[in-house]
LOBA-199007 format. One record per residue (C-alpha): residue number from 1; residue in one letter; y, x, z. Coordinates in nm, 2 decimals. Each point is the difference from the previous one (the first is absolute). Layout:
{NUM; 'A'; {Y; X; Z}}
...
This chain:
{1; 'X'; {0.83; -1.14; -5.05}}
{2; 'X'; {-0.31; 0.24; -0.03}}
{3; 'X'; {0.09; 0.36; 0.12}}
{4; 'X'; {-0.34; 0.12; -0.05}}
{5; 'X'; {0.12; 0.31; -0.23}}
{6; 'X'; {0.30; 0.09; 0.20}}
{7; 'X'; {-0.01; 0.33; 0.21}}
{8; 'X'; {0.29; -0.10; 0.22}}
{9; 'X'; {0.06; -0.31; 0.22}}
{10; 'X'; {0.28; -0.11; 0.24}}
{11; 'X'; {-0.33; -0.07; 0.23}}
{12; 'X'; {-0.34; 0.16; 0.05}}
{13; 'X'; {-0.27; -0.19; 0.22}}
{14; 'X'; {-0.28; 0.23; 0.10}}
{15; 'X'; {-0.28; -0.27; 0.07}}
{16; 'X'; {-0.12; -0.35; -0.12}}
{17; 'X'; {-0.14; -0.14; 0.31}}
{18; 'X'; {0.14; -0.31; 0.22}}
{19; 'X'; {0.37; 0.24; 0.06}}
{20; 'X'; {0.00; 0.11; -0.38}}
{21; 'X'; {-0.02; -0.33; -0.17}}
{22; 'X'; {0.22; -0.16; 0.29}}
{23; 'X'; {0.28; 0.25; -0.09}}
{24; 'X'; {-0.04; -0.04; -0.38}}
{25; 'X'; {0.04; -0.38; 0.06}}
{26; 'X'; {0.34; 0.05; 0.22}}
{27; 'X'; {0.15; 0.25; -0.23}}
{28; 'X'; {-0.07; -0.25; -0.29}}
{29; 'X'; {0.14; -0.30; 0.21}}
{30; 'X'; {0.31; 0.21; 0.14}}
{31; 'X'; {0.04; 0.30; -0.21}}
{32; 'X'; {-0.06; -0.11; -0.34}}
{33; 'X'; {0.20; 0.26; -0.17}}
{34; 'X'; {-0.20; 0.27; 0.13}}
{35; 'X'; {-0.28; 0.17; -0.19}}
{36; 'X'; {-0.29; 0.06; 0.19}}
{37; 'X'; {-0.37; 0.13; -0.04}}
{38; 'X'; {-0.30; -0.02; 0.25}}
{39; 'X'; {-0.23; 0.28; 0.02}}
{40; 'X'; {-0.36; -0.08; 0.08}}
{41; 'X'; {-0.25; 0.26; 0.05}}
{42; 'X'; {-0.30; -0.21; -0.01}}
{43; 'X'; {-0.10; -0.26; -0.30}}
{44; 'X'; {0.08; -0.31; 0.13}}
{45; 'X'; {0.27; -0.16; 0.23}}
{46; 'X'; {-0.07; -0.10; 0.38}}
{47; 'X'; {0.01; 0.33; 0.21}}
{48; 'X'; {-0.22; -0.04; 0.29}}
{49; 'X'; {-0.10; -0.38; -0.12}}
{50; 'X'; {-0.16; 0.12; -0.32}}
{51; 'X'; {-0.14; 0.34; 0.15}}
{52; 'X'; {-0.19; -0.13; 0.28}}
{53; 'X'; {-0.34; -0.19; -0.07}}
{54; 'X'; {-0.22; -0.05; 0.31}}
{55; 'X'; {-0.11; -0.32; 0.13}}
{56; 'X'; {0.26; -0.23; 0.10}}
{57; 'X'; {0.30; 0.20; -0.06}}
{58; 'X'; {0.27; -0.23; 0.09}}
{59; 'X'; {0.35; 0.00; 0.15}}
{60; 'X'; {0.07; 0.05; 0.41}}
{61; 'X'; {0.35; -0.16; -0.02}}
{62; 'X'; {0.10; -0.34; -0.10}}
{63; 'X'; {0.07; -0.07; -0.36}}
{64; 'X'; {0.29; -0.19; 0.06}}
{65; 'X'; {0.17; 0.32; 0.12}}
{66; 'X'; {-0.18; 0.24; -0.19}}
{67; 'X'; {0.05; -0.17; -0.34}}
{68; 'X'; {0.37; 0.06; -0.18}}
{69; 'X'; {0.29; -0.21; 0.14}}
{70; 'X'; {0.11; -0.06; -0.41}}
{71; 'X'; {-0.39; -0.13; -0.04}}
{72; 'X'; {-0.14; -0.25; 0.20}}
{73; 'X'; {-0.36; -0.01; 0.15}}
{74; 'X'; {-0.17; -0.32; -0.13}}
{75; 'X'; {-0.34; 0.07; 0.08}}
{76; 'X'; {-0.17; -0.17; 0.28}}
{77; 'X'; {-0.14; 0.32; 0.21}}
{78; 'X'; {0.28; 0.18; 0.24}}
{79; 'X'; {-0.23; 0.30; 0.04}}
{80; 'X'; {-0.10; 0.07; -0.35}}
{81; 'X'; {-0.29; 0.19; -0.16}}
{82; 'X'; {0.10; 0.27; -0.25}}
{83; 'X'; {-0.11; -0.18; -0.33}}
{84; 'X'; {0.25; -0.33; 0.09}}
{85; 'X'; {0.28; 0.31; 0.06}}
{86; 'X'; {-0.05; 0.21; -0.33}}
{87; 'X'; {0.00; -0.34; -0.16}}
{88; 'X'; {0.37; -0.08; 0.17}}
{89; 'X'; {0.10; 0.35; -0.12}}
{90; 'X'; {-0.11; -0.05; -0.35}}
{91; 'X'; {0.18; -0.34; 0.01}}
{92; 'X'; {0.29; 0.19; 0.10}}
{93; 'X'; {0.00; 0.25; -0.27}}
{94; 'X'; {-0.02; -0.27; -0.27}}
{95; 'X'; {0.26; -0.20; 0.16}}
{96; 'X'; {0.27; 0.29; 0.00}}
{97; 'X'; {-0.14; 0.20; -0.30}}
{98; 'X'; {-0.05; 0.30; 0.19}}
{99; 'X'; {-0.32; 0.13; -0.21}}
{100; 'X'; {0.21; 0.15; -0.30}}
{101; 'X'; {0.19; 0.22; 0.27}}
{102; 'X'; {-0.31; 0.13; 0.13}}
{103; 'X'; {-0.14; 0.37; -0.12}}
{104; 'X'; {-0.39; 0.00; 0.10}}
{105; 'X'; {-0.18; 0.31; 0.08}}
{106; 'X'; {0.30; 0.19; 0.08}}
{107; 'X'; {-0.08; 0.24; 0.32}}
{108; 'X'; {0.31; 0.19; 0.12}}
{109; 'X'; {-0.02; 0.32; 0.17}}
{110; 'X'; {0.39; 0.05; 0.01}}
{111; 'X'; {0.33; -0.07; 0.03}}
{112; 'X'; {0.31; 0.19; -0.02}}
{113; 'X'; {0.35; -0.07; 0.07}}
{114; 'X'; {0.29; 0.16; -0.24}}
{115; 'X'; {0.32; -0.05; 0.18}}
{116; 'X'; {0.19; 0.13; -0.35}}
{117; 'X'; {-0.12; -0.32; -0.14}}
{118; 'X'; {-0.05; -0.21; 0.25}}
{119; 'X'; {-0.33; -0.10; -0.07}}
{120; 'X'; {-0.36; 0.04; 0.07}}
{121; 'X'; {-0.29; 0.17; -0.21}}
{122; 'X'; {-0.34; -0.15; 0.05}}
{123; 'X'; {-0.28; 0.19; -0.09}}
{124; 'X'; {-0.39; -0.07; -0.07}}
{125; 'X'; {-0.29; -0.08; -0.22}}
{126; 'X'; {-0.09; -0.28; -0.23}}
{127; 'X'; {-0.39; -0.03; 0.09}}
{128; 'X'; {-0.09; -0.22; -0.26}}
{129; 'X'; {0.16; 0.21; -0.24}}
{130; 'X'; {-0.04; 0.32; 0.15}}
{131; 'X'; {0.36; 0.13; -0.04}}
{132; 'X'; {0.28; 0.10; 0.19}}
{133; 'X'; {0.26; -0.23; 0.09}}
{134; 'X'; {0.37; 0.07; 0.09}}
{135; 'X'; {0.27; -0.30; 0.05}}
{136; 'X'; {0.33; -0.03; 0.20}}
{137; 'X'; {0.20; -0.26; 0.14}}
{138; 'X'; {0.30; -0.06; 0.25}}
{139; 'X'; {-0.16; -0.15; 0.27}}
{140; 'X'; {-0.39; 0.05; 0.12}}
{141; 'X'; {-0.16; -0.26; 0.21}}
{142; 'X'; {-0.34; 0.11; 0.15}}
{143; 'X'; {-0.27; -0.32; 0.04}}
{144; 'X'; {-0.31; 0.24; 0.02}}
{145; 'X'; {-0.13; -0.12; 0.34}}
{146; 'X'; {-0.06; 0.20; 0.28}}
{147; 'X'; {-0.37; 0.11; -0.02}}
{148; 'X'; {-0.21; 0.24; -0.22}}
{149; 'X'; {-0.14; -0.20; -0.29}}
{150; 'X'; {-0.27; 0.25; -0.06}}
{151; 'X'; {-0.17; -0.04; 0.35}}
{152; 'X'; {-0.02; -0.13; 0.30}}
{153; 'X'; {-0.03; 0.17; 0.36}}
{154; 'X'; {-0.36; 0.07; 0.10}}
{155; 'X'; {-0.06; 0.20; 0.35}}
{156; 'X'; {-0.23; 0.31; -0.04}}
{157; 'X'; {-0.30; -0.21; 0.16}}
{158; 'X'; {-0.25; 0.27; 0.13}}
{159; 'X'; {-0.34; -0.04; -0.16}}
{160; 'X'; {0.14; -0.21; -0.28}}
{161; 'X'; {-0.22; 0.23; -0.26}}
{162; 'X'; {-0.32; -0.14; 0.18}}
{163; 'X'; {0.06; -0.33; -0.06}}
{164; 'X'; {-0.21; -0.16; -0.27}}
{165; 'X'; {0.16; -0.35; -0.05}}
{166; 'X'; {0.29; -0.09; -0.20}}
{167; 'X'; {0.34; 0.12; 0.13}}
{168; 'X'; {0.37; -0.13; -0.13}}
{169; 'X'; {0.33; -0.03; 0.08}}
{170; 'X'; {0.14; -0.33; -0.07}}
{171; 'X'; {0.28; 0.19; -0.25}}
{172; 'X'; {-0.29; 0.10; -0.22}}
{173; 'X'; {-0.18; -0.34; -0.01}}
{174; 'X'; {-0.19; -0.08; -0.31}}
{175; 'X'; {-0.17; -0.32; -0.14}}
{176; 'X'; {-0.34; 0.17; -0.04}}
{177; 'X'; {0.00; 0.04; 0.43}}
{178; 'X'; {-0.26; -0.26; 0.11}}
{179; 'X'; {-0.02; -0.10; 0.37}}
{180; 'X'; {-0.22; -0.34; -0.04}}
{181; 'X'; {-0.25; 0.01; 0.25}}
{182; 'X'; {0.09; 0.33; 0.14}}
{183; 'X'; {0.09; 0.15; 0.34}}
{184; 'X'; {0.35; 0.13; -0.01}}
{185; 'X'; {0.24; 0.15; 0.24}}
{186; 'X'; {0.35; -0.01; -0.07}}
{187; 'X'; {0.20; 0.30; 0.22}}
{188; 'X'; {0.37; -0.11; 0.06}}
{189; 'X'; {0.20; -0.29; 0.20}}
{190; 'X'; {0.30; -0.06; -0.21}}
{191; 'X'; {0.06; -0.26; -0.28}}
{192; 'X'; {-0.23; 0.15; -0.27}}
{193; 'X'; {-0.28; 0.00; 0.24}}
{194; 'X'; {0.04; -0.33; 0.14}}
{195; 'X'; {0.02; -0.15; -0.38}}
{196; 'X'; {-0.31; 0.17; -0.09}}
{197; 'X'; {-0.19; -0.12; 0.28}}
{198; 'X'; {0.04; -0.36; -0.01}}
{199; 'X'; {-0.04; 0.00; -0.42}}
{200; 'X'; {-0.30; 0.21; 0.00}}
{201; 'X'; {-0.12; -0.18; 0.31}}
{202; 'X'; {-0.13; -0.29; -0.21}}
{203; 'X'; {-0.28; 0.22; -0.23}}
{204; 'X'; {-0.13; 0.27; 0.26}}
{205; 'X'; {-0.24; 0.01; 0.15}}
{206; 'X'; {0.20; 0.11; 0.31}}
{207; 'X'; {0.35; 0.16; 0.03}}
{208; 'X'; {0.12; 0.21; 0.26}}
{209; 'X'; {0.38; 0.10; 0.08}}
{210; 'X'; {-0.01; 0.32; 0.15}}
{211; 'X'; {0.37; 0.09; 0.17}}
{212; 'X'; {0.11; 0.30; 0.21}}
{213; 'X'; {0.24; -0.22; 0.13}}
{214; 'X'; {0.10; -0.36; -0.04}}
{215; 'X'; {0.30; -0.15; -0.15}}
{216; 'X'; {0.23; -0.30; 0.05}}
{217; 'X'; {-0.14; -0.28; -0.23}}
{218; 'X'; {0.19; -0.37; -0.03}}
{219; 'X'; {-0.09; -0.29; -0.19}}
{220; 'X'; {0.21; -0.16; -0.24}}
{221; 'X'; {-0.08; -0.34; -0.19}}
{222; 'X'; {-0.10; 0.05; -0.35}}
{223; 'X'; {0.19; -0.28; -0.11}}
{224; 'X'; {0.35; -0.04; 0.14}}
{225; 'X'; {0.05; -0.38; 0.10}}
{226; 'X'; {0.38; 0.00; -0.02}}
{227; 'X'; {0.01; 0.18; -0.33}}
{228; 'X'; {-0.22; -0.28; -0.14}}
{229; 'X'; {0.20; -0.27; 0.13}}
{230; 'X'; {0.36; 0.15; -0.12}}
{231; 'X'; {-0.18; 0.08; -0.33}}
{232; 'X'; {-0.09; -0.33; -0.03}}
{233; 'X'; {0.35; -0.17; 0.07}}
{234; 'X'; {0.24; 0.26; -0.11}}
{235; 'X'; {0.07; 0.19; -0.31}}
{236; 'X'; {-0.21; 0.29; -0.05}}
{237; 'X'; {0.25; 0.28; 0.07}}
{238; 'X'; {0.16; -0.21; 0.30}}
{239; 'X'; {-0.35; -0.01; 0.16}}
{240; 'X'; {-0.04; 0.37; -0.07}}
{241; 'X'; {0.30; 0.09; 0.18}}
{242; 'X'; {-0.08; -0.21; 0.30}}
{243; 'X'; {-0.37; 0.09; 0.02}}
{244; 'X'; {0.11; 0.40; -0.03}}
{245; 'X'; {0.26; -0.05; 0.25}}
{246; 'X'; {-0.22; -0.18; 0.28}}
{247; 'X'; {-0.22; 0.31; -0.04}}
{248; 'X'; {0.26; 0.24; 0.00}}
{249; 'X'; {0.14; -0.14; 0.31}}
{250; 'X'; {-0.36; -0.01; 0.18}}
{251; 'X'; {-0.08; 0.36; -0.10}}
{252; 'X'; {0.34; 0.11; 0.17}}
{253; 'X'; {-0.09; -0.18; 0.29}}
{254; 'X'; {-0.31; 0.10; 0.08}}
{255; 'X'; {0.06; 0.35; -0.09}}
{256; 'X'; {0.31; 0.00; 0.28}}
{257; 'X'; {-0.22; -0.18; 0.25}}
{258; 'X'; {-0.25; 0.29; -0.06}}
{259; 'X'; {0.26; 0.25; 0.10}}
{260; 'X'; {0.11; -0.18; 0.29}}
{261; 'X'; {-0.31; -0.11; 0.16}}
{262; 'X'; {-0.26; 0.19; -0.16}}
{263; 'X'; {-0.23; -0.07; 0.28}}
{264; 'X'; {0.03; -0.38; -0.04}}
{265; 'X'; {-0.04; 0.03; -0.36}}
{266; 'X'; {-0.30; 0.21; 0.03}}
{267; 'X'; {-0.19; -0.23; 0.23}}
{268; 'X'; {0.12; -0.31; -0.21}}
{269; 'X'; {-0.19; 0.16; -0.30}}
{270; 'X'; {-0.32; 0.06; 0.23}}
{271; 'X'; {0.02; -0.34; 0.13}}
{272; 'X'; {0.01; -0.17; -0.36}}
{273; 'X'; {-0.31; 0.21; -0.08}}
{274; 'X'; {-0.19; -0.07; 0.28}}
{275; 'X'; {0.06; -0.37; -0.02}}
{276; 'X'; {-0.22; 0.02; -0.37}}
{277; 'X'; {-0.23; 0.26; 0.12}}
{278; 'X'; {-0.09; -0.16; 0.34}}
{279; 'X'; {0.01; 0.12; 0.37}}
{280; 'X'; {-0.31; 0.25; -0.08}}
{281; 'X'; {0.13; 0.21; -0.25}}
{282; 'X'; {0.14; 0.32; 0.09}}
{283; 'X'; {0.36; -0.03; -0.13}}
{284; 'X'; {0.10; 0.28; 0.23}}
{285; 'X'; {-0.19; 0.22; -0.17}}
{286; 'X'; {0.03; -0.07; -0.36}}
{287; 'X'; {0.35; -0.16; -0.02}}
{288; 'X'; {0.19; 0.15; 0.27}}
{289; 'X'; {0.22; 0.30; -0.18}}
{290; 'X'; {0.09; 0.29; 0.22}}
{291; 'X'; {0.35; -0.03; -0.16}}
{292; 'X'; {0.29; -0.25; 0.02}}
{293; 'X'; {0.04; -0.32; -0.30}}
{294; 'X'; {0.19; 0.14; -0.25}}
{295; 'X'; {-0.04; 0.38; 0.06}}
{296; 'X'; {-0.25; -0.04; -0.29}}
{297; 'X'; {0.01; -0.28; -0.25}}
{298; 'X'; {-0.16; -0.31; 0.12}}
{299; 'X'; {-0.27; -0.11; -0.22}}
{300; 'X'; {0.00; -0.36; -0.10}}
{301; 'X'; {-0.30; -0.20; -0.12}}
{302; 'X'; {-0.05; -0.34; -0.12}}
{303; 'X'; {-0.11; -0.31; 0.18}}
{304; 'X'; {-0.21; 0.23; 0.25}}
{305; 'X'; {-0.26; 0.10; -0.24}}
{306; 'X'; {-0.08; 0.31; 0.17}}
{307; 'X'; {-0.03; -0.19; 0.31}}
{308; 'X'; {-0.24; -0.26; -0.16}}
{309; 'X'; {-0.21; 0.27; -0.17}}
{310; 'X'; {-0.07; 0.14; 0.32}}
{311; 'X'; {-0.07; -0.32; 0.16}}
{312; 'X'; {-0.26; -0.06; -0.29}}
{313; 'X'; {-0.18; 0.32; 0.08}}
{314; 'X'; {0.08; 0.09; -0.38}}
{315; 'X'; {0.20; 0.35; 0.17}}
{316; 'X'; {0.03; 0.23; 0.31}}
{317; 'X'; {0.25; 0.20; 0.14}}
{318; 'X'; {-0.07; 0.35; 0.14}}
{319; 'X'; {0.22; 0.17; 0.20}}
{320; 'X'; {-0.09; 0.38; 0.01}}
{321; 'X'; {0.06; 0.33; -0.13}}
{322; 'X'; {-0.18; 0.18; -0.27}}
{323; 'X'; {-0.22; 0.29; 0.07}}
{324; 'X'; {-0.13; 0.07; -0.33}}
{325; 'X'; {-0.14; -0.12; -0.32}}
{326; 'X'; {-0.41; 0.00; 0.03}}
{327; 'X'; {-0.25; -0.07; -0.30}}
{328; 'X'; {0.00; -0.37; 0.04}}
{329; 'X'; {0.32; -0.10; 0.17}}
{330; 'X'; {0.28; 0.14; 0.25}}
{331; 'X'; {-0.10; 0.14; 0.35}}
{332; 'X'; {0.26; -0.14; 0.27}}
{333; 'X'; {0.15; 0.20; 0.28}}
{334; 'X'; {-0.15; -0.24; 0.22}}
{335; 'X'; {-0.35; 0.09; -0.11}}
{336; 'X'; {-0.07; -0.30; -0.24}}
{337; 'X'; {-0.10; 0.03; -0.36}}
{338; 'X'; {0.12; -0.27; -0.24}}
{339; 'X'; {-0.18; -0.01; -0.33}}
{340; 'X'; {0.15; -0.08; -0.33}}
{341; 'X'; {-0.07; -0.01; -0.37}}
{342; 'X'; {0.37; 0.04; -0.06}}
{343; 'X'; {0.28; 0.12; 0.20}}
{344; 'X'; {0.37; -0.09; -0.13}}
{345; 'X'; {0.25; 0.23; 0.18}}
{346; 'X'; {0.32; -0.22; 0.01}}
{347; 'X'; {0.17; 0.28; 0.17}}
{348; 'X'; {0.35; -0.03; -0.12}}
{349; 'X'; {0.20; 0.17; -0.27}}
{350; 'X'; {0.20; 0.32; -0.07}}
{351; 'X'; {0.37; -0.03; -0.01}}
{352; 'X'; {0.16; 0.14; -0.31}}
{353; 'X'; {0.38; 0.01; 0.01}}
{354; 'X'; {0.13; -0.15; -0.36}}
{355; 'X'; {-0.35; 0.05; -0.16}}
{356; 'X'; {0.01; 0.39; 0.08}}
{357; 'X'; {0.27; 0.04; -0.27}}
{358; 'X'; {0.21; 0.35; 0.04}}
{359; 'X'; {0.37; -0.05; 0.01}}
{360; 'X'; {0.27; 0.26; -0.07}}
{361; 'X'; {0.36; -0.01; 0.01}}
{362; 'X'; {0.21; 0.21; -0.24}}
{363; 'X'; {-0.37; 0.21; -0.03}}
{364; 'X'; {-0.06; 0.03; 0.40}}
{365; 'X'; {-0.31; -0.11; 0.14}}
{366; 'X'; {0.04; -0.28; 0.26}}
{367; 'X'; {-0.24; -0.02; 0.30}}
{368; 'X'; {-0.03; -0.39; 0.08}}
{369; 'X'; {-0.06; 0.11; 0.35}}
{370; 'X'; {0.36; 0.12; 0.01}}
{371; 'X'; {0.13; -0.35; -0.11}}
{372; 'X'; {0.18; -0.22; 0.21}}
{373; 'X'; {-0.02; -0.40; -0.10}}
{374; 'X'; {0.32; -0.17; -0.05}}
{375; 'X'; {-0.03; -0.42; 0.02}}
{376; 'X'; {-0.38; 0.03; -0.03}}
{377; 'X'; {0.05; 0.05; -0.38}}
{378; 'X'; {0.16; 0.33; -0.08}}
{379; 'X'; {0.02; 0.35; 0.15}}
{380; 'X'; {0.28; 0.28; 0.09}}
{381; 'X'; {0.08; 0.23; -0.29}}
{382; 'X'; {-0.19; -0.23; -0.28}}
{383; 'X'; {0.24; -0.13; -0.25}}
{384; 'X'; {-0.06; -0.32; -0.16}}
{385; 'X'; {-0.34; -0.05; 0.12}}
{386; 'X'; {-0.15; -0.27; 0.20}}
{387; 'X'; {-0.39; -0.08; 0.10}}
{388; 'X'; {-0.14; -0.31; 0.13}}
{389; 'X'; {-0.19; -0.01; 0.35}}
{390; 'X'; {-0.09; -0.33; 0.12}}
{391; 'X'; {0.01; -0.13; 0.36}}
{392; 'X'; {-0.28; 0.10; 0.24}}
{393; 'X'; {0.03; -0.31; 0.24}}
{394; 'X'; {0.07; -0.27; -0.28}}
{395; 'X'; {-0.07; -0.06; -0.40}}
{396; 'X'; {0.06; 0.33; -0.22}}
{397; 'X'; {0.18; -0.23; -0.26}}
{398; 'X'; {0.26; -0.12; 0.23}}
{399; 'X'; {0.18; 0.39; 0.03}}
{400; 'X'; {-0.09; 0.04; -0.39}}
{401; 'X'; {0.20; -0.31; -0.10}}
{402; 'X'; {0.31; 0.15; 0.21}}
{403; 'X'; {-0.02; 0.31; -0.11}}
{404; 'X'; {0.01; -0.09; -0.38}}
{405; 'X'; {0.28; -0.25; 0.10}}
{406; 'X'; {0.17; 0.29; 0.16}}
{407; 'X'; {-0.01; 0.24; -0.29}}
{408; 'X'; {0.10; -0.26; -0.26}}
{409; 'X'; {0.33; -0.01; 0.22}}
{410; 'X'; {0.03; 0.36; 0.04}}
{411; 'X'; {-0.06; 0.03; -0.38}}
{412; 'X'; {0.27; -0.28; -0.08}}
{413; 'X'; {0.24; 0.16; 0.24}}
{414; 'X'; {-0.06; 0.37; -0.16}}
{415; 'X'; {0.08; -0.16; -0.35}}
{416; 'X'; {0.32; -0.19; 0.12}}
{417; 'X'; {0.15; 0.33; 0.19}}
{418; 'X'; {-0.09; 0.25; -0.28}}
{419; 'X'; {-0.27; 0.16; 0.23}}
{420; 'X'; {-0.26; 0.22; -0.17}}
{421; 'X'; {-0.19; 0.08; 0.30}}
{422; 'X'; {-0.05; -0.03; 0.37}}
{423; 'X'; {-0.16; 0.19; 0.28}}
{424; 'X'; {-0.10; -0.09; 0.40}}
{425; 'X'; {0.18; 0.25; 0.20}}
{426; 'X'; {0.01; 0.05; 0.36}}
{427; 'X'; {0.33; -0.02; 0.18}}
{428; 'X'; {0.04; 0.24; 0.27}}
{429; 'X'; {-0.17; -0.18; 0.33}}
{430; 'X'; {-0.22; 0.03; 0.23}}
{431; 'X'; {-0.31; -0.13; -0.09}}
{432; 'X'; {-0.38; 0.04; 0.11}}
{433; 'X'; {-0.23; 0.08; -0.32}}
{434; 'X'; {-0.35; -0.21; 0.03}}
{435; 'X'; {-0.33; -0.06; -0.16}}
{436; 'X'; {0.03; -0.22; -0.29}}
{437; 'X'; {-0.22; -0.28; 0.19}}
{438; 'X'; {-0.05; -0.12; 0.36}}
{439; 'X'; {-0.36; -0.10; -0.08}}
{440; 'X'; {-0.29; 0.14; 0.16}}
{441; 'X'; {-0.25; -0.07; -0.29}}
{442; 'X'; {-0.20; 0.29; -0.09}}
{443; 'X'; {0.09; -0.03; -0.38}}
{444; 'X'; {0.36; 0.07; 0.11}}
{445; 'X'; {-0.06; 0.25; 0.29}}
{446; 'X'; {-0.20; 0.20; -0.27}}
{447; 'X'; {0.27; 0.03; -0.23}}
{448; 'X'; {0.34; 0.02; 0.23}}
{449; 'X'; {0.05; 0.36; -0.07}}
{450; 'X'; {0.01; -0.07; -0.38}}
{451; 'X'; {0.23; -0.29; 0.00}}
{452; 'X'; {0.37; -0.02; 0.04}}
{453; 'X'; {0.17; -0.06; 0.30}}
{454; 'X'; {0.23; -0.28; 0.17}}
{455; 'X'; {0.32; 0.05; 0.23}}
{456; 'X'; {0.04; -0.22; 0.31}}
{457; 'X'; {0.29; -0.18; -0.10}}
{458; 'X'; {0.09; -0.23; -0.33}}
{459; 'X'; {-0.01; 0.08; -0.29}}
{460; 'X'; {-0.23; 0.26; 0.09}}
{461; 'X'; {-0.23; -0.21; 0.20}}
{462; 'X'; {-0.29; -0.21; -0.13}}
{463; 'X'; {0.05; -0.32; 0.21}}
{464; 'X'; {-0.26; -0.22; -0.20}}
{465; 'X'; {0.21; -0.31; 0.08}}
{466; 'X'; {0.02; -0.27; -0.31}}
{467; 'X'; {0.31; -0.19; 0.13}}
{468; 'X'; {0.16; 0.32; 0.09}}
{469; 'X'; {-0.06; 0.14; -0.33}}
{470; 'X'; {0.12; -0.27; -0.16}}
{471; 'X'; {0.35; 0.02; 0.15}}
{472; 'X'; {0.00; 0.33; -0.06}}
{473; 'X'; {-0.14; 0.06; -0.36}}
{474; 'X'; {0.13; -0.34; -0.15}}
{475; 'X'; {0.34; -0.02; 0.15}}
{476; 'X'; {0.05; 0.34; 0.13}}
{477; 'X'; {0.29; 0.21; -0.16}}
{478; 'X'; {-0.13; 0.24; -0.27}}
{479; 'X'; {0.28; 0.24; 0.05}}
{480; 'X'; {-0.12; 0.13; 0.35}}
{481; 'X'; {0.07; 0.34; 0.14}}
{482; 'X'; {-0.33; 0.13; -0.06}}
{483; 'X'; {0.01; -0.01; -0.38}}
{484; 'X'; {0.17; 0.27; -0.16}}
{485; 'X'; {0.13; -0.12; -0.36}}
{486; 'X'; {0.07; 0.18; -0.33}}
{487; 'X'; {0.21; -0.15; -0.27}}
{488; 'X'; {0.00; 0.08; -0.34}}
{489; 'X'; {0.38; 0.12; -0.01}}
{490; 'X'; {-0.13; 0.28; 0.26}}
C-alpha cells in the first residue's frame, strides 16, 4: 500500500540509512498492518554509506554481523567497501518494497507530542519543492544517526590560513580532489585515517599519517574462511546464521578479555604488529596507546594492509603534536616541518543527538541532556518514541535489529491491551546518573554535556552486550515496572 499522500501514519521513521531501512523491513515483516513513512532529509537512501565519498571508504565491522539478521550477506568480502554496502542496501529496499514509503528531501526541524490525542506532530521542510510539511503519527522512531551530516570536526589549527596547499575534511571529500604523485598528510589515527592512508598510498608520491596519539589496530581477514565453507555446504540462511554467531561470540570474548586483562591484550596487539613490521620498527611510539583496549573503539584493518604499506615504504607514521600550519605544510612541536600538497583532516565527527531535531512535550521544549536512557532505545518522559543507537563494541546493526524486534513486540502488546501510549518512568530508587557513554573517544567527550544520561542499573544502564540484550529485548516482559501505559478507556 502506497501512503505517499497520507498525513497521518501509525509509525514515522526519521532517516533512511542502515537503521531506517532495517526498521522499515522489520515493520513490513512483523507488523504488516501498520502504516508507516520514512522521512529522509537527503535525496538518496544509505545515510553514512551514501554521504561519505573519500577513497577506500569501508566498514570496520565484519559484514556477517553488520548486515541484517533477515538478509544474509552473500558477498565474499568480510570487511566491505562502501559501494558494496550501498548495493546491499538497495537490494534490501527492492526486496522489501520499501522505497514507496520514503519521502526524500524532508528535513525535520521539530517533533511535538500532543497528550490529548496521543500522537506526534512532525514538522519540517520539503526542500525539493520548497514547502513546509506537517505529518503526524502514533509512534516515532529516530534513525537519524549520531553525528552532524553538515560538517565534521576540525580543530582550530594555528596558522591554517597561511597554508597554500589544499585542506579537506573526509566528510567533505569531492571527486575532483587530486592526490596522484603528491605529498599528502593525513591528520588522525582512527578508522577513517587508516583507511585513507592505505588507499591513497597506491597513488601518492608519499603519504604521512600524523597522529597525536596512537590507536589500537588489529587485522581481520578480508575473506572469512569459516563463512566461505559454511556457505558452500549449507543453505544461505543457515550459513549466515552460523557465520554471524561465530563472529558475535568472538567479539564478546575479545571485549570481555580486554576489560578483564587490558595489559595482556594490549601487549598481544603490539606483539602481533611487531611480527609484521619487524624488530627495528618503533611500535612503542606509533602503536602503543595511552589508554586500555576498548576505552575507545579498536580499529580493524583487512589483511594487515596498513602494516604492509609501511613495510613497502608507501607511507610513514609520525607521532607528534602540531604546533602550527606553515605556508608549505605543518610545523610540529618537535621542531620538524612536514611538507604537503594536500592535508586531510581525519579528525572526527561532530555528534548531534537525533539530528538536532527539537522535541516538545505538550508544548514544552525538552533539553536532550536532561533525558535518561531506557533500555538503550527510549527516554524517561518521552511517550511513544524510540531511537536507534548501535553498540560501541560490536556491529551497529546487531542492536538496531533487536530494537526493531522489541518495538514490534511493544506495538503488538499495545494493540492487544488497548493501550494508546507508553512512557518510560523512573521508579523511586537510589540510582546514580552517569554520562551517556564510557568511551574516552574525543568525539564523545566533546558532546557529553549535550547528550542524554544513563543510570547505573538496568534498564537505565547501557551494558553493550548483545547476548544480554537478546534475553531482555527479545524475551523479557514488555510490561515492567518502568513503563507507564495509558489505556484507550482512560
